[in-house]
C-alpha positions in Angstrom: 51.9 45.5 206.9 51.4 49.2 207.3 48.3 51.0 208.5 46.5 53.8 206.7 46.8 57.3 208.0 43.0 57.8 207.7 42.5 55.0 210.2 45.0 56.5 212.6 43.3 59.9 212.5 39.9 58.5 213.0 41.1 56.5 216.0 42.9 59.6 217.5 46.1 57.7 218.0 49.6 58.9 218.6 52.5 57.2 216.8 55.3 56.4 219.2 58.9 55.6 218.2 61.6 55.6 220.8 61.5 59.0 222.6 59.3 60.6 219.9 55.6 60.7 219.3 53.7 62.0 216.3 50.1 63.3 216.5 48.7 62.8 213.0 45.6 64.9 213.7 47.5 68.1 214.7 50.7 67.3 212.7 52.8 67.9 215.8 56.0 66.0 216.8 57.0 65.6 220.5 60.1 64.3 222.1 59.8 63.2 225.7 56.5 65.2 225.8 58.1 68.5 224.5 57.0 69.8 221.2 59.7 69.7 218.5 60.0 72.5 216.0 59.4 70.7 212.8 57.1 72.0 210.1 56.1 71.7 206.5 57.4 69.0 204.2 59.8 67.3 206.6 56.9 66.7 209.1 54.6 65.6 206.3 57.2 63.3 205.0 57.6 61.7 208.5 53.8 61.1 208.6 53.8 59.5 205.2 56.7 57.2 206.1 55.0 56.2 209.3 51.9 55.2 207.6 53.8 52.2 206.3 56.6 51.4 208.8 59.1 48.9 207.5 57.9 49.3 203.9 59.5 51.1 201.0 57.9 54.5 200.2 59.1 55.5 196.7 60.2 59.0 195.8 57.3 59.2 193.3 54.8 58.6 196.1 56.5 61.3 198.2 56.3 63.7 195.3 52.6 63.1 194.6 51.8 63.4 198.4 53.9 66.4 199.2 53.1 68.7 196.3 49.8 69.7 194.7 49.4 69.2 191.0 50.0 72.8 190.2 53.4 72.9 191.9 56.5 73.0 189.7 59.7 72.5 191.6 62.9 70.5 191.5 61.4 67.6 193.3 64.7 65.6 193.7 66.4 68.5 195.4 63.3 69.3 197.5 62.9 65.7 198.7 66.6 65.4 199.6 66.4 68.7 201.5 63.3 67.6 203.4 64.9 64.2 204.3 68.1 66.0 205.5 66.1 68.4 207.8 64.0 65.5 209.1 67.1 63.5 210.0 68.7 66.5 211.7 65.6 66.9 213.8 65.5 63.2 214.8 69.3 63.0 215.3 69.4 60.3 212.6 72.4 59.3 210.5 72.1 58.4 206.8 75.1 56.1 207.0 73.9 54.3 210.2 70.1 55.0 210.3 67.9 54.4 213.4 64.8 55.8 211.9 64.9 56.5 208.1 66.7 54.2 205.8 67.6 55.2 202.2 66.8 52.7 199.5 69.2 54.1 196.8 67.4 55.4 193.7 64.0 54.2 194.9 63.0 55.9 198.1 63.0 55.6 201.9 61.8 53.2 204.6 60.9 53.9 208.3 62.8 51.2 210.2 62.2 52.1 213.9 59.5 50.1 215.8 56.2 52.1 215.8 53.7 51.8 218.7 50.1 53.1 218.4 48.5 54.2 221.6 45.5 56.3 222.5 46.6 59.9 222.7 44.4 60.6 225.8 45.4 57.6 227.8 48.6 59.3 229.1 50.1 62.7 228.8 53.0 62.8 226.3 55.6 63.1 229.0 54.2 60.2 231.0 53.9 58.0 228.0 57.5 58.7 226.9 58.8 57.8 230.4 56.8 54.6 230.5 57.7 53.7 226.9 61.4 54.2 227.5 61.5 52.2 230.8 59.2 49.4 229.8 60.8 45.9 229.5 59.8 43.7 226.6 57.5 40.9 227.6 58.2 37.4 226.3 56.6 33.9 226.6 53.1 35.4 226.9 50.2 33.1 226.1 48.3 34.1 222.9 45.0 35.8 223.5 43.0 33.2 221.5 42.7 29.6 222.5 44.5 27.1 220.2 42.4 24.5 218.4 42.8 21.9 215.6 42.5 23.1 212.1 39.6 21.8 210.0 40.3 20.1 206.6 38.8 23.2 204.8 41.2 25.5 206.6 44.1 23.2 205.7 43.1 23.3 202.0 42.9 27.1 202.1 46.4 27.3 203.6 47.8 25.0 200.9 46.2 27.1 198.2 47.7 30.2 199.6 51.2 28.5 199.8 50.9 27.4 196.2 49.9 30.9 195.0 52.8 32.5 196.9 55.2 30.0 195.3 53.9 30.8 191.8 54.3 34.6 192.4 57.9 34.1 193.7 58.8 31.9 190.6 57.4 34.5 188.2 59.2 37.4 190.0 62.5 35.5 190.0 62.2 34.7 186.3 61.4 38.3 185.5 64.5 39.5 187.4 66.8 37.0 185.7 65.5 37.6 182.2 64.5 41.3 182.1 66.8 42.6 184.8 64.7 45.7 185.7 66.7 48.5 187.3 69.6 46.0 187.2 68.3 44.0 190.2 69.8 40.8 188.8 73.2 42.5 188.8 72.7 43.4 192.5 71.8 39.8 193.4 75.0 38.6 191.6 77.2 41.1 193.4 78.1 43.3 190.5 79.3 46.8 190.8 75.8 48.3 190.0 75.4 48.4 193.8 77.1 51.8 193.4 74.5 54.5 192.4 75.1 56.1 189.0 75.8 59.8 189.2 74.3 61.8 186.4 77.2 64.3 186.6 79.8 61.6 186.2 80.7 61.2 182.5 82.7 58.4 181.0 83.9 58.3 177.4 84.3 54.8 175.9 87.0 54.0 173.4 85.6 54.5 169.9 85.2 51.2 167.9 87.1 50.8 164.7 84.5 49.7 162.1 86.6 50.5 159.1 88.0 47.0 158.7 91.5 48.5 158.7 93.5 47.6 161.9 95.9 50.4 161.2 93.2 52.9 162.2 92.7 51.5 165.7 94.5 54.5 167.1 91.6 56.7 165.9 89.4 55.4 168.7 92.0 56.4 171.3 92.5 59.8 169.6 88.8 60.5 169.6 88.3 59.4 173.2 91.2 61.5 174.5 90.1 64.6 172.6 86.5 64.3 173.9 87.7 63.9 177.5 89.9 67.0 177.1 86.8 69.0 175.8 84.5 67.8 178.6 87.1 68.7 181.3 86.3 72.4 180.5 82.9 71.9 182.1 83.5 72.5 185.9 80.1 71.2 186.9 80.8 67.5 186.0 83.3 64.9 186.8 85.0 63.2 183.8 86.4 59.7 184.2 90.2 59.9 183.5 91.5 58.5 180.2 93.7 56.1 182.1 90.6 54.5 183.8 89.0 54.1 180.4 92.0 52.4 179.0 92.1 50.1 182.1 88.5 49.1 181.5 89.3 48.4 177.8 92.1 45.9 178.7 91.1 42.5 177.2 91.6 40.6 180.4 89.2 42.8 182.3 86.4 42.6 179.8 83.2 40.8 180.7 81.9 39.2 177.6 78.4 38.7 179.1 77.8 42.4 179.8 77.2 45.3 177.5 80.5 47.3 177.5 78.8 50.7 177.8 76.8 49.4 180.8 80.0 47.8 182.3 81.9 51.1 181.9 79.0 53.1 183.5 78.8 50.7 186.5 82.6 50.5 187.0 82.9 54.3 187.1 79.5 55.2 188.6 78.8 57.3 185.5 75.3 58.3 184.7 76.4 59.5 181.3 78.5 57.6 178.8 79.8 58.8 175.4 80.4 56.0 172.9 81.0 55.9 169.2 82.4 54.2 166.1 84.6 55.1 163.1 83.6 54.1 159.6 85.4 54.6 156.3 84.1 55.1 152.7 86.9 55.6 150.3 89.1 58.3 151.7 86.3 59.7 154.0 86.2 58.8 157.6 82.9 59.1 159.5 82.5 59.4 163.3 79.2 58.4 164.7 78.6 59.2 168.4 76.0 58.6 171.1 75.6 60.2 174.5 73.6 57.8 176.6 71.8 58.7 179.8 72.4 55.5 181.8 69.7 56.3 184.3 67.0 56.2 181.7 68.9 54.1 179.1 68.0 56.8 176.5 70.2 59.0 174.3 70.8 62.4 175.9 71.0 64.2 172.6 71.0 63.3 168.9 74.3 64.1 167.3 74.8 64.2 163.5 77.7 62.1 162.2 80.9 64.1 161.5 83.0 63.2 158.5 86.2 64.4 156.9 89.1 63.2 154.8 91.9 61.0 156.1 94.2 64.0 155.6 92.3 66.0 158.2 91.6 63.5 160.9 92.5 66.0 163.7 90.0 68.5 162.4 87.2 66.0 162.2 87.9 64.7 165.7 87.9 68.3 167.0 84.4 68.8 165.5 83.2 65.6 167.2 84.7 66.7 170.6 83.2 70.2 170.3 79.7 68.9 169.5 79.8 66.5 172.5 81.2 69.1 174.8 78.5 71.6 173.8 75.7 69.1 174.3 76.9 67.9 177.7 77.5 71.5 178.8 74.0 72.4 177.6 72.6 69.8 180.0 74.8 70.3 183.1 76.7 73.6 183.0 73.8 75.7 183.9 71.9 74.9 187.2 68.8 76.8 186.1 68.0 75.7 182.6 68.4 72.5 180.5 69.5 74.1 177.3 68.8 70.8 175.4 65.1 71.5 176.0 65.3 75.2 175.4 67.4 75.4 172.2 67.1 73.9 168.7 70.8 73.0 168.9 73.4 73.1 171.8 74.9 76.5 171.9 78.7 76.9 171.8 80.5 76.3 175.1 82.0 79.8 175.2 78.5 81.3 174.7 77.1 79.0 177.4 79.8 80.2 179.9 79.0 83.9 179.2 75.3 83.1 179.6 75.9 81.3 182.9 77.8 84.3 184.3 75.1 86.7 183.0 72.4 84.6 184.6 74.1 84.6 188.0 74.5 88.4 187.8 70.8 88.8 186.8 69.8 87.8 190.3 71.9 90.5 191.9 72.7 93.2 189.3 70.7 93.1 186.1 72.6 96.0 184.6 75.9 94.1 184.9 74.3 90.9 183.6 73.5 92.7 180.3 77.2 92.8 179.4 77.8 89.0 179.7 74.4 88.2 178.0 75.4 90.4 175.1 78.7 88.6 174.8 76.9 85.3 174.7 74.8 86.5 171.7 77.9 87.8 169.9 79.5 84.3 170.2 76.3 82.4 169.2 73.8 84.6 167.4 71.1 81.9 167.5 71.2 81.5 171.3 67.5 82.1 172.1 67.7 81.9 175.9 70.5 84.5 176.0 68.3 86.9 174.1 65.3 86.2 176.3 67.2 86.7 179.6 68.8 89.8 178.1 65.3 91.3 177.5 64.4 90.3 181.1 67.5 92.0 182.5 66.9 95.1 180.4 63.3 95.3 181.7 64.5 94.9 185.3 67.0 97.7 184.8 64.1 100.0 184.1 64.5 100.2 180.3 61.1 98.8 179.4 60.8 100.2 175.9 64.2 98.8 175.0 63.2 95.4 176.4 60.0 95.4 174.3 62.2 96.2 171.2 64.5 93.3 172.0 61.5 90.9 172.2 60.3 92.2 168.8 63.7 91.3 167.4 63.5 87.8 168.9 60.1 87.2 167.4 61.4 88.0 163.9 62.9 84.5 163.9 60.3 82.3 162.2 61.9 79.1 163.5 61.1 79.7 167.2 59.9 76.6 168.9 56.5 76.5 170.7 58.4 76.7 174.1 60.4 79.7 172.9 57.2 81.5 171.7 55.6 80.8 175.1 58.6 82.4 176.9 58.3 85.6 174.8 54.5 85.7 175.5 55.3 85.3 179.2 57.6 88.3 179.4 55.3 90.5 177.3 52.4 89.6 179.7 54.7 90.4 182.6 55.7 93.8 181.2 52.0 94.6 180.4 50.8 93.6 183.9 48.4 90.9 182.6 48.4 88.8 185.8 46.1 85.9 184.8 48.0 85.5 181.5 51.3 85.4 183.3 50.0 82.6 185.6 48.5 80.6 182.8 51.6 80.8 180.6 53.9 80.1 183.5 52.0 76.9 184.3 52.1 75.8 180.7 55.9 76.3 180.5 56.4 74.4 183.8 54.4 71.5 182.4 56.6 71.5 179.3 59.9 71.6 181.3 59.2 69.6 184.5 62.9 69.2 185.4 63.6 73.0 185.3 62.7 74.2 188.8 63.4 77.8 187.9 60.0 77.9 186.2 58.3 77.5 189.6 59.3 81.1 190.3 57.2 82.4 187.4 54.3 80.1 188.6 54.6 81.5 192.1 54.8 85.1 191.0 51.9 84.7 188.6 49.9 83.1 191.4 50.6 86.0 193.7 49.6 88.6 191.1 46.4 86.7 190.2 45.4 86.2 193.9 46.3 82.6 194.4 48.4 82.8 197.6 48.2 79.1 198.5 49.6 78.1 195.1 52.4 80.7 195.5 53.3 79.5 198.9 53.6 75.8 197.8 55.8 76.8 194.9 58.1 79.0 197.0 58.4 76.3 199.6 59.8 74.0 197.0 62.5 76.5 196.1 63.6 77.1 199.7 67.4 77.2 199.7 70.0 77.3 196.9 70.3 78.5 194.2 67.4 81.0 194.5 67.8 81.8 198.2 71.5 82.5 198.9 73.3 85.6 200.0 74.7 86.5 196.6 71.2 86.2 195.0 69.6 89.4 196.3 66.6 89.0 194.0 65.7 86.3 196.5 64.6 89.1 198.8 61.9 89.9 196.3 60.8 86.3 196.2 60.8 86.3 200.1 58.7 89.5 200.1 56.1 87.9 197.9 56.2 84.6 199.8 55.8 86.1 203.2 53.2 88.4 201.8 51.2 85.4 200.6 51.5 83.8 204.1 50.3 87.1 205.6 47.3 87.1 203.3 46.5 83.5 204.3 46.7 84.4 208.0 49.6 81.9 208.5 51.6 84.3 210.6 53.7 81.9 212.6 55.0 80.5 209.3 55.4 84.0 208.0 57.6 85.0 210.9 59.6 81.8 210.6 60.4 82.4 206.9 61.1 86.1 207.5 63.6 85.2 210.2 65.2 82.6 207.9 65.5 85.4 205.3 67.2 87.7 207.8 69.7 84.9 208.5 70.5 84.7 204.8 70.7 88.4 204.3 71.8 89.7 207.7 73.2 93.0 206.3 70.0 94.0 204.5 67.0 95.6 206.1 64.2 94.3 203.9 63.6 90.9 205.7 63.3 92.8 209.0 60.3 94.6 207.5 58.7 91.2 206.8 59.5 90.2 210.4 57.9 93.4 211.9 54.8 92.7 209.8 54.5 89.2 211.1 55.1 90.2 214.7 52.4 92.8 214.6 50.0 90.3 213.0 50.7 87.9 215.9 49.9 90.7 218.4 53.5 90.7 219.6 53.7 94.5 219.5 56.5 94.9 222.1 58.7 92.6 220.0 57.9 94.6 216.9 59.0 97.8 218.7 62.2 96.2 219.9 63.0 95.0 216.4 62.6 98.6 215.1 64.9 99.8 217.9 67.4 97.1 217.0 67.7 98.0 213.3 68.0 101.8 213.7 71.8 101.7 213.4 71.9 99.5 210.3 72.9 101.1 207.0 70.3 101.7 204.2 70.9 99.7 201.0 69.3 99.0 197.7 69.5 95.2 197.6 68.4 95.0 193.9 67.2 97.2 191.1 64.5 99.7 191.9 62.1 97.7 189.6 61.3 95.1 192.2 62.3 96.0 195.8 61.8 99.0 198.1 64.8 100.7 199.4 65.9 98.8 202.5 65.9 101.5 205.2 64.9 101.7 208.9 62.1 104.0 207.7 60.8 101.2 205.4 60.7 98.8 208.3 58.7 101.3 210.4 56.2 101.9 207.5 55.7 98.2 207.1 55.0 97.9 210.8 52.7 100.9 210.7 50.6 99.5 207.8 50.2 96.2 209.6 49.2 97.9 212.9 46.6 99.9 211.0 45.2 96.7 209.4 44.8 95.1 212.8 43.0 98.2 214.3 45.9 99.4 216.4 45.4 103.0 215.2 47.3 104.8 218.0 50.2 102.4 217.7 50.2 102.8 213.9 50.3 106.6 214.3 53.2 106.4 216.7 55.1 104.1 214.3 54.4 106.3 211.3 55.6 109.4 213.2 58.8 107.6 214.0 59.2 107.0 210.3 58.6 110.7 209.6 61.3 111.7 212.1 63.7 109.2 210.5 63.2 110.4 207.0 63.4 114.1 208.1 66.7 113.3 209.8 68.4 112.5 206.4 70.9 115.1 205.3 72.8 116.2 202.2 72.2 114.3 198.9 70.3 111.6 200.7 67.7 114.0 201.8 67.2 115.3 198.2 66.8 111.9 196.6 63.4 111.1 195.1 63.1 107.9 197.1 63.7 109.7 200.4 61.2 112.4 199.6 58.5 110.0 198.3 59.0 107.8 201.4 58.7 110.8 203.6 55.4 111.6 201.8 54.1 108.1 202.5 55.2 108.4 206.2 53.3 111.8 206.5 50.2 110.3 204.9 50.2 107.3 207.4 50.8 109.7 210.3 47.7 111.6 209.1 49.7 114.8 208.5 47.6 115.5 205.4 48.7 119.0 204.7 52.4 118.3 204.7 51.9 115.2 202.7 49.9 117.1 200.0 52.6 119.7 199.7 55.3 117.1 199.2 53.4 115.0 196.7 52.4 118.1 194.7 56.1 119.0 194.3 57.0 115.4 193.3 54.2 115.2 190.8 55.3 118.5 189.2 58.8 117.1 188.8 57.6 113.7 187.6 54.3 114.4 185.8 54.0 110.8 184.4 54.3 109.1 187.8 50.8 107.7 188.4 51.7 106.8 192.1 52.1 110.5 193.0 48.9 111.3 191.1 47.1 108.6 192.9 48.3 109.7 196.3 47.1 113.3 195.5 43.7 111.8 194.7 43.4 110.0 198.0 44.5 113.2 199.8 41.8 115.1 198.0 39.2 112.5 199.0 40.4 112.9 202.6 39.5 116.6 202.3 36.1 115.9 200.8 37.2 117.2 197.4 36.6 115.5 194.0 39.2 116.6 191.5 38.1 116.5 187.9 39.8 114.1 185.5 43.2 115.4 184.5 43.4 117.9 187.4 46.8 117.3 189.0 46.5 119.9 191.8 45.0 117.4 194.2 42.7 120.1 195.6 
């Protein structure tokens, strides 16, 4: 039996296993008395597993314990990632585990012996040495004195034994009759011991229900054509036609097992396409089913396809195309399940253009527009392509055009409730309605729990509506691919908001850790170094912050994404980030020195770079932070004259006027 974590915490115990010890109160892990660097969900997962050593902890329990209710992430990916990091820290091996055993498709079990000892009885290092050198004691007398059992006690034992026997009998009968999760198959040594892979697809031979044996070849023709179509989807594995034929050999059939189930288990396929051919007069009808074998439910409802006997190839081609489109809609795109998003599965060619455009959206939204437009040309009703096109247009700085595109999308009276919510989300985003963004993003995430991409909108909406804790939890669930990879430079914007939320919460060690992780992902870009400098200053490590600035001086300046979302990554930007944090922690002199370094850096720009608006506006901000008010005012006056609609320049002139004790009247752009 396990023990409750709340009891451990109240008793102030350490949990010891081999050379490790876990302190449940402080959530710290030690090895031979030395603290191990393990944080966040992997450490929390270890604590949960150790509450019940030797017992199965399901993935659903881990999900509910590790994430708050308002967190919308790809739980399967996040749990797998946390287990992998935990095993790496413990030096464990999934194939030959010493600590954490995987129970396929169910969860995990902590299998190492666990010892509970008072944390203040020995120092961690002393305990580890004693624990490792201690010899097991055997043949010890029990603490209590043995005595003869009374008749009442004997009766109680017999009642317990009878009750246990009844439970075992009911359980065994249920397994044999109902076969939940195919446990009976496992007992009987069937191939279901192999886990089914949702991205393994098998196509069964279509059954001939025409009553005409001469049409038996239609089943093989349909199967072969569907397999050829599915092989165009590079994100899945299709069981070869030869393997399907082998399974259909009469001598290999198992008459006691459903043939679709048998094919799935023999090929580890989580998706099986099956169907039948019917005939009415000269018309042949193909009825198909795509079954998700993990849930035993249809993946998508497909209308029957029919045609004359003189055009069998054309009808089979339609069937193959419909199935290919549907499977691609589920598995081609790593971000969206198009079967949830669309009224019908878009054409495969349109899906491929959309997938390319979506990948480009995270690095170059202007380039993404080309592929997204092609997707719409191929399939005019492709809603999500139109929606992301408007998003990419907005991120390219063409806001009025993006709004017009959304107006065009809403002219479709047949939009689903989910599609209307997406349009409302982007409109609220463009208009800066933060609370509405958060509310709609949460609603969309609830409607599409398997799409982890929606956690981004939840996190951003949480940031903009001053919910930093919610934002952090959602960003943590997205850590790693596909949102945080070197080719996805928009990930830098997510990292900026994530570390900013941690800064707001005062969790500066974690802020520094994530900023450094970002720098390892994007070593050629300067933005994550600004987040590092901010965290170092917040931790009071000013010398390290100065050394970091010295280190990045020779790095080239880059725009990592569109100007809509991220500042220009320059050494000057890193300095200004450090100066702002120094000022917020009352290091005024150090802040002035850092701001003056930024002034010198921006003034050292030459040629076209010195004339760029970004360079000049950043120099103005550096002058302002360096308290060089007069020079800052002159520069912002010039910028405001060149860009009269820029409210940022107007706002800065207003603050400068306030510094001088002046109160400009409304509409006065002189700034005093």
